[in-house]
N, C-alpha and C positions, 0 to 999 in steps of 0.2 A: 289288277296288274301288280306283280309284286317288284319291290325295288331291290330284292336280295341279287347278289352277284350271280352270275350265271356259273353252273357248276363245272367242275373240271372233269376229266376222264374217271378218276378214282370215285368221286362223289356220283357220277352218272352210273358207274357199275353198282354201287350199293343201292341207288335208287331203282335200278332194273330188279336187282335181287330182292329188295323189299316188296317190290310190286308183284314178282312171281311167287313170293311167299304167301301174299294175300289172294293171288288169283291162280290156282293152280292149273296150268296150261294143259294138263291131262284130262280135267274134268271139267273145265269152264267152257261154255259152248263159244265157238269161234267168234261170232258176232259180238256176244257179250265181252269177251276177252279183249277184241280190238277197240271196242268203245271205251273200255276201262283204261286201255293203253293210251288211247287218244287224251282222255281227260287227265291221265296223269303226266302229260306233256311228253310222252314218249314215241309218238307218230312220227313227228319230223321235228328233232330237237332244235334246229335254227328257227322254226317258226316262233311267233310271239306266244306267251302265256295265253291261254284261253283258246288258241287257234290249233292245239295239237302239239305245242312245243314248249319250249323253256327259254328262248332267246339266247341259247348257246351256239358256240361256233359249228358250222355245218361239218367240219370234220369230224365232230365227235358222234355223227350219226353212226358212223361204222362201229364205235364202241357198244352202242345200244343193240345195233344189228348182230352183233357177234354174240352177246349175252342171250339175247331172244333165241337165236339159232342153236346155241348150245343147249338150251332147255327144251328144244323141239316145240317152241311156243306157235300157236296159229300165226300164219300171214296173210295178209289180203290175197284172194284168188288172182290167177293169171289175168281174167277178163277184167279185173279191176285197174289195169295198167294205165288206161287213158284217164281215169279219174286221178290216179295217183301221180302220174308222170306229167301230165300236161294240163288238166283242170286245176288241180289244186294250186301249183305255183302260179297260174294265171289269176285265180280267185284272190290268192294272198296279195298279188301285187296290185290288182285294179278293182277289187271287191269291196263293197261297203262293209261296215261293221255287221250289219244284217246278214248280208250274203255270205260272209265268212261263217257266222254262227249257225247259218241255215243249212249251208252246204257242206263244210269240211268234215264234221263228224260222221255222218252217214256215208259220205265218200270214202273215207279211211276204214271204216268198219265194213265196207261192201254190203251195207243195206240198200244202197243206190248205186248203180253201175251207171258209168257215163261213155259216151261215144263223142266222136269229132266230126261235124258236118262243115268241112271245109271245101275238098274237091267236087269240081262238078264235071259233067261230059264236055264242056268246052272251057273248063279253068281248072286244069290240074297242075301243070308245070307252072302256068300264068296265073298263079292263085289270085292275084289281084284283079283278075277279069271276070270275078263271078258275078253271075247274073240273077241269082236269088233276090228277090226284092223283098224290102221290109218297108212298109207304109205306115205312118204314125196318125193316130186319131187323137187330136189334143182333147177332144171332149171326155173320151173315156182313158186317155193315156196309155193307150194300146197299140202294140204294133201288130200289123196283119202281114205274114210271110208267105209267099208263093215262090216256088223253084223246085230244083232236083238236086240232089248231092249223090255222090258216088264214091265206091271203094271204102265204105264206112265200116270199120271193123266193129264187131260186137253191137251193132245198132239192134239186132234181133233179141239182145239180152238187155239193152239199155233202159234207164228211167229218165236220163236227162242228157242233153248234148250241148257242147260249146259250138256256136254256129256263127258264121261270117255271112252277112247279107248286105246288099247294097242299099243304102238310105238316101242316096243323093245320086242321079244319074247324070246332073249338069256339071260335075267337075270330074277332073282326071281320075282314072280308075283308082289308084291307091288313097284317094283322098275322101272317096265317097262310101266308105264302109263302116259299119258298125257290128259290134260284137255283142252277142246275146247268149243267155242260157234258154234251151229250149226243152219244154216238158214232151219227151217222146210219146207219152199217152196221149197227147192232144188228138182229138178227132180227124185233125187236118194233117195228120202225119202218117203215111203208110211206108212201111219197111219191106222190101221185096229182097230175096237172096240172089246171090250173084254166085254161080257155080264156077270153080275155078278149075284149072288143069289138074289139080290134086284130087278132084272129085267132091271136094268139100266147099261149103259156102260161108267161109269164114268172113267174107265182105258182103257188103249189102249195098243197095242203091235205095235211096230214101226219097219220096215224093212228097212235098210240101204244098198243101193247097189250103189257103185261108187258115193256117195255124195263128194262134193268137198268143202274143207275148207281153205281159205288162212291163211298162218301161222299168219298173223295179228290177227286173231281170236282165237289164243292159250292164255289161261290164265296160267301164271306161266311157268316155264322152261319145256323143253322137259325131260320127266322122272319123273317129280315132282307133277304128276297128282293124287297121293294118298294123299300128303300133301294138295293139294288145296281142293280135295274131302272132306277130313276131316273137314275144314273150313265149307264146305257146309251142311254136315251131322250134325254138332254140331249146327249150325244155325236152321237147320230143325227140329232137335228134341225139341229145345226151342219153334220154332214156333208152332208145333203141340201140345206139352204138356204144355207150360209155358206160354199160353196167359192169360191175366188178365180175372179174372172171378168173378161174384158177388156171395156172399153165396148163396147156393141153385141155382146156374146157371147150364148152361150146360145140361147134360143129366138127372141130378138130378130133374130139374125145373118140368117136366110133372110128375115125380112120386109123388113129395110132394104135387103138386097141386091136383092129384087125391087123394091122402090119406085125404086131407083137406076137398074136396069138396064131396067125395063120402064115407060116414062112413060105409056104407053096405059094403064095400070091405074088411074093416079091419079084421084081425085076430091077436091074441096075437103073434103068430109066426112070421108073417109079419111085425108086429110091432118091434120086436127085431132085425130081419134083416134091417129093414130101418134105426133104431137108429145107428147100427154098421156101415151101409154104409154111413150116414151122417156124422159121426164122421171122418171115413177114408176119405171121400171126403173133408172135411173141413181142415183137416191135410194137404191133398195134395195140396189145395188150397193156404194154408199160405206157405207151401214149395216152391210153385210156385212163389209167392210174394218175398220170400227172394231171390230166384234165380234171378228174374229180378232186385232186389237191387244189387245183386253181379255183373250182367251184366253192371251196371251203371259205374263200375270202371274196366271193363275188358272185354275180348273176351269170348264167351261162351265156357265151358269145359266139361268134362266128367259127371259133374252132371246133365247136361240137359238130359241124358240117363235116369236117375232116374224119372224125372218128366214125360218124355215120357211113360216110362214103367208103372207108376202110373195111367196116362191117359187111356192107353189101357185096364188094368185090371179093373178100376173103371167103365169105360165105359159098360164093358161086364157084370160086376155085376149089374150094375144100370139097363141096358136094360133087363137082365133076371128077375130082381125083378119085374119091371113093368109088364111083361107079367104074372108073378104069381099073382101080384095083380089085374090085369084086367080079369084073369081067361078065360073063353071062349071068351069073348070079344077081348082078346088079340091076340087070334090064328087068327082072320079075318086079310087078307091082303088087303090094300086098293086099290093098283093099281100096276100091273106087267107088265105094258106097256113098251115095248122097247124104251128107248130115250137115248140121250147123253147130260147129264145136264151140266150146267154152274157152279155147284156147289153141295154141299151134301144135303143142305135143310133139315137138320135131324128133326129139331124141328116143320117143316112144314108138315111131313108125321106122318104116324101112327106108334104105338108102335112096330108092326111086322117089318116095314122097319128099325126103329132104333136097333132092335135086330140083325137083319142080317147084317146091315152094320157095327155094331160094331165089328164084327168077324174079319174085315180087319185092326182094329187098331193096333192088335198084330203082323202085318206083315208089314205094310207100315211105312215109316221112319226109319227102322231098326227093324228087328224082336225082340220079347221080349227075346228070347234065348241070341241073340249076345248082347243086351242090359245089360242083367245080367252078361256076361262076362266082359264087360267094366266096369260096377259098381263093381265087384269082383276085377279086376285087377288094375283099375286106380284111383278108389275112395278108397276102402277098403285096397289095397295093398296086396291082397292075390297073392299066386305063380300063375305064367302064366299058361295056358294050354298048353299041349304039343303041338307042331307043327311041324309035321314031314316034312311039305314042304315048311318051312320057308326060306331055303337057296337054294331051287332047282329051276333051270332055268324053267320058265314058259312052254316052248315048251317040257321039259321032264316029265311034270305032267301027270298023266293018265287022259284020258278023258272018 
């Protein structure tokens, strides 16, 4: 660990340019390039030295990203998003030094892909009600896990999973959880595809039967799983809804392009709808920018729920308007072939795909109903919803 002061923006730019001079992005294999970037502290500059960072202010990450983007340097693939946006900050916050050294570098270089085993058939919105059990054997110091998880993105490609399991059924549901890293290649893990309305199986259901996890792969203390999971969830909502976006970017881009390029589709009513949507989207984009600035001085908070909620609502409004604008043409569906993709590829597909896929935005990363509760209670300070199961031991809850 160096005692040198953290670099400023100019020093970071020089550091990135020196790195690019030594690692030509056009000829260096992506995995090798990303691994070297991690070693240089240019993965997440606000992480400590040795963990892919330089101990610099989080706001300076944008400086690094701009330099690498200008050089057309390799970036982690889309299917690494769960490792990057959810597992990495959780490992940093709760992992031991050995865990950080073991997992962070191959996570960033995408040599190892991660998924998230939180939701279950009976515990989606009510995540704390998870029934997947983990039982500890003190002789071997190994946990045996049994249960089922669902709506798991990229489990079919993953090497590791962040897992929440119940380790104590005798206490209220929020207190009896623990948080683990699970090797997806364990023989007790079976991944099955879930075909969606789009025709693809981007999601999966995961069956766990006798999977074994060494206690060394637990994150946080026994019974502290809810606390650790909340760190993941707050980062997840920012990762989904708070990404940097150019004006008229994202789902709005094909709608505004069609409006400008095909005047025959325009009507006064659609113009009014588009203008309202443009204003709301721009307000959400600027709110996301403000959130990222707040993140520069602290960890994600409940405000991330608001940007994720706006992301879901606006995506569904935008894709609906696109179908209205295109008329009969928008009803054509380009390809319903069953596949297990390595990303969503929204802008590479037709309007019908975007419309159907956007329906999942109000479920994934926290349902819109749960997010509204969080905003009401933790941002606006409104009275808490009545929770009759708050202090009831989990095993006594009705099933």
